[in-house]
N, C-alpha and C positions, 0 to 999 in steps of 0.2 A: 334861442334857449327855451325849449320846451315852457309851457308854462301848465301847472295842476292845481283844481279849483281846491282851496279849504273852505271852511265856516269857520266868522270868528264875533266871537262875544264880547262885544265890548259896552261900556256906560253911555248913558243915554249922551252926557253933556261934552264925551268925545267926538260922537256922532254929529252932534251940533256943530261944533266946530268945524268938524272933516265935511259937513255940508257946506257950510260957510267957504270953506277956504273952494270948493269947489264951483261952487255960485259967482264965485271972484274968478273963474278961468283960474284957479293955481294950480290944478288940475283936472283932466276931461273927466276924470269919474271916481268914485271909491275905491275900485281895484285898482288904480293907481296910487292913487293917496297911498295906501296902506301898505303898498310894492317898497313905496321910496322910502317910507316913513322905518320899513323892517332892515330895506338895504343900506340905510344911514346910519342904522341903529347897529346893525352887525359889522361895519366898518370900523365905528367907535371904538367898539370892543374887542376888534383887532389890534388897533394902533393903541389901546389902552394896555393889551398885554405887552406890546411892545414894550412901551414905556416900563412896564412891571418889570421887563426882563434885563431892558438896558439898563434900567436903575441897580439893578445885582452887580454888574460888570464891576471891576474894581478897573476908574480910568487909570492910574500910574501904572499898573500892571499891563493893560490894554495897550497903553500908548508905547511903554517899553518889548514889548513884542509885534508890535506895528515899524520899529523904529529900529527894532535889534538887525544888525549887520550892515544897515544904510552906510554907515559913515566909516568903512575899509572897502566897500564898494562904488563910492561913490567917482572914485578916478576911474574903474570898467563902463561907467557911464559913456554913451556917444555924446558929442556934442549937439546940438543942433542949432 
């Protein structure tokens, strides 16, 4: 995947913490550390949205839709 350079302004204490992680070999450089943090945050936001949307579902209604017709069709299923 192609990469694009950006400029980011961060608090000095965050930069110190970042540099500490780099010194401890947690990341090879600042760019990789920032990229990893951004990726993790975006992933968490997507999961949070999925959880919010899933919470809107009516569990009983979803279950009834999922099971609709299964009782009458059980005899039509092949034996395994």
